[in-house]
C-alpha positions in Angstrom: -3.1 -0.2 -3.1 -5.8 -2.3 -1.6 -7.6 -2.4 1.7 -11.0 -2.0 3.2 -13.0 -0.4 6.0 -12.9 -2.8 8.9 -15.4 -1.7 11.3 -14.8 -0.2 14.8 -12.8 -2.8 16.6 -9.1 -1.8 16.2 -8.4 -2.7 19.8 -9.1 -6.4 19.0 -6.3 -6.5 16.4 -2.8 -7.7 17.2 -0.2 -5.0 17.5 2.0 -4.0 14.6 5.7 -4.6 14.1 8.2 -4.5 11.3 7.8 -7.6 9.3 10.7 -10.1 9.1 8.9 -12.9 7.3 8.6 -11.8 3.6 7.2 -15.2 2.5 4.1 -14.8 4.8 3.7 -11.2 3.8 3.7 -12.1 0.1 0.9 -14.6 0.8 -1.2 -11.9 2.4 -0.6 -9.5 -0.6 -1.4 -12.3 -3.0 -4.6 -13.3 -1.3 -5.8 -9.8 -0.8 -5.3 -8.7 -4.4 -6.5 -11.9 -6.0 -10.2 -11.0 -6.1 -10.0 -7.2 -6.4 -10.7 -5.3 -9.5 -7.1 -4.3 -9.7 -5.9 -7.9 -9.4 -8.3 -8.9 -12.2 -7.0 -6.0 -14.4 -3.3 -6.9 -13.8 -3.9 -10.6 -14.5 -7.1 -11.1 -16.5 -6.6 -14.9 -16.6 -8.0 -16.3 -13.4 -5.9 -19.5 -13.8 -2.7 -17.5 -13.9 -3.6 -14.8 -11.4 -2.4 -16.3 -8.1 1.0 -17.5 -9.4 1.7 -14.2 -11.1 0.6 -12.1 -8.1 2.9 -14.3 -5.9 5.9 -13.4 -8.0 5.0 -9.7 -8.1 4.3 -9.6 -4.3 7.7 -11.2 -3.5 9.4 -8.6 -5.7 7.5 -5.7 -4.1 8.4 -6.9 -0.6 12.0 -7.4 -1.5 12.3 -3.9 -2.8 10.5 -2.5 0.2 12.7 -4.3 2.6 15.7 -2.6 0.9 14.3 0.9 0.4 11.4 1.2 2.8 9.6 -0.6 5.5 7.1 -3.5 5.7 4.8 -3.5 8.7 2.8 -6.5 9.8 0.5 -7.5 12.6 2.1 -10.1 14.8 -0.2 -12.8 13.6 1.0 -12.0 10.0 -2.6 -11.6 8.7 -2.1 -8.0 7.7 0.7 -6.2 5.9 1.5 -2.6 5.0 4.2 -1.6 2.6 5.8 1.9 2.7 8.4 3.6 0.6 10.1 6.9 1.0 9.0 9.3 -1.7 9.3 9.7 -4.5 9.3 5.9 -4.8 11.2 5.6 -8.1 12.7 2.0 -8.2 16.2 1.3 -9.4 16.6 0.9 -13.1 17.2 -2.9 -12.8 13.9 -3.3 -11.0 11.9 -3.0 -14.2 13.6 -6.0 -15.7 13.0 -8.0 -12.5 9.3 -7.0 -12.7 9.1 -8.2 -16.3 10.7 -11.5 -15.3 8.4 -12.0 -12.3 5.1 -11.2 -14.1 5.8 -12.9 -17.5 3.3 -12.2 -20.2 1.3 -9.9 -17.9 4.4 -7.6 -17.4 3.0 -4.8 -19.6 0.1 -4.3 -17.2 2.2 -4.4 -14.1 4.6 -1.9 -15.6 1.8 0.4 -16.6 0.4 0.2 -13.1 3.7 1.1 -11.4 4.5 3.8 -13.8 1.0 5.3 -13.2 1.7 5.4 -9.5 4.9 7.3 -10.2 3.2 9.7 -12.5 0.7 10.6 -9.7 3.3 11.0 -7.0 3.5 14.4 -5.4 6.6 16.7 -5.9 9.9 15.3 -4.7 9.6 16.5 -1.1 10.0 14.5 2.1 7.1 12.1 2.3 6.4 8.4 2.7 4.1 6.5 0.3 1.7 3.8 1.4 2.1 1.4 -1.5 0.0 -1.4 -0.2 -2.1 -2.2 2.9 -3.7 -5.6 2.9 -5.5 -8.0 5.2 -5.9 -11.6 4.4 -9.5 -12.2 3.3 -10.1 -14.8 6.0 -9.1 -12.3 8.7 -10.9 -9.1 7.9 -13.2 -7.2 10.1 -11.1 -7.0 13.3 -9.2 -3.7 12.8 -5.9 -5.1 11.6 -5.5 -2.5 8.8 -6.4 0.3 11.2 -3.8 -0.9 13.6 -1.1 -1.0 10.9 -2.0 2.4 9.5 -2.1 4.0 12.9 1.2 2.5 13.9 3.1 4.0 10.9 1.2 7.4 10.9 2.2 8.0 14.5 5.8 7.5 13.5 5.5 9.8 10.5 3.9 12.4 12.8 6.9 12.2 15.1 9.2 12.7 12.1 7.0 15.5 10.7 6.6 13.6 7.4 3.7 13.7 5.0 1.9 10.4 4.1 0.8 9.8 0.6 -1.3 7.0 -0.9 -3.1 6.2 -4.2 -6.5 4.6 -3.5 -7.8 2.1 -6.0 -11.4 2.0 -4.8 -14.1 4.3 -3.4 -14.2 2.2 -0.2 -10.5 2.8 0.3 -10.9 6.5 -0.2 -13.6 6.5 2.5 -11.4 4.6 4.9 -8.3 6.7 4.3 -10.4 9.9 4.8 -11.2 8.7 8.3 -7.5 8.8 9.0 -7.1 12.5 7.8 -6.1 11.7 4.2 -7.4 14.3 1.7 -7.7 14.2 -2.0 -4.5 15.3 -3.8 -5.7 16.4 -7.3 -8.4 14.8 -9.4 -9.0 11.1 -9.8 -6.9 9.7 -12.7 -7.7 6.9 -15.2 -4.3 6.1 -16.7 -5.0 2.4 -16.9 -7.0 1.2 -20.0 -10.2 -0.1 -18.6 -8.6 -0.4 -15.2 -9.6 1.0 -11.8 -9.6 4.8 -11.1 -6.6 5.9 -9.2 -7.2 8.5 -6.5 -4.1 10.2 -5.0 -4.4 11.2 -1.4 -2.2 13.1 1.1 -2.1 13.3 4.9 -0.1 16.1 6.5 1.6 15.3 9.8 -0.1 16.2 13.0 2.2 19.1 13.9 0.7 19.6 17.3 1.4 16.0 18.4 4.2 16.9 20.8 3.7 20.6 21.0 4.1 22.2 24.4 4.1 25.9 25.1 7.3 27.5 26.4 7.5 27.8 30.1 
């Protein structure tokens, strides 16, 4: 999962909605991951990185549209991908992942299996798989808008939110939204980024009113 702290201007960001334009959402994921440490680990070859990430992003979004939800700002510059937990994909998905990522498929499979290995027990929760802002449109609170939009819905449903942060900056940002560390950091990826599982319990007092 990638994202970044975006400053204190969430009110300037477009409002969130369920994405219906997977092609545009895939472009955001591709651009956001292209220059991250995780993106470089997944596809070490810079010349192949963009095309490979595009195929992977399209597959991720297709799966999320079927099993989960894809939120986006109305200007389509930011995207958040959520799956109900535990987010085990269908068996056929692994073959589709291999086809989409070609000679880099072993690293993509290792990454996704690492995410599954870190998942919390099979209880009712939703996992934030990706939250990305296009690099040219960062700094205006778009990620904050998207996250807040979905967390309010999870609060209403009394559902736990779960995420795996791939950078210290993302840990700091999620902590501001009441996510807490869920076990120690893990390093299942050979020379890859540290994975830090985090959990946010629902705000159980959101709609609480005393009996009258």
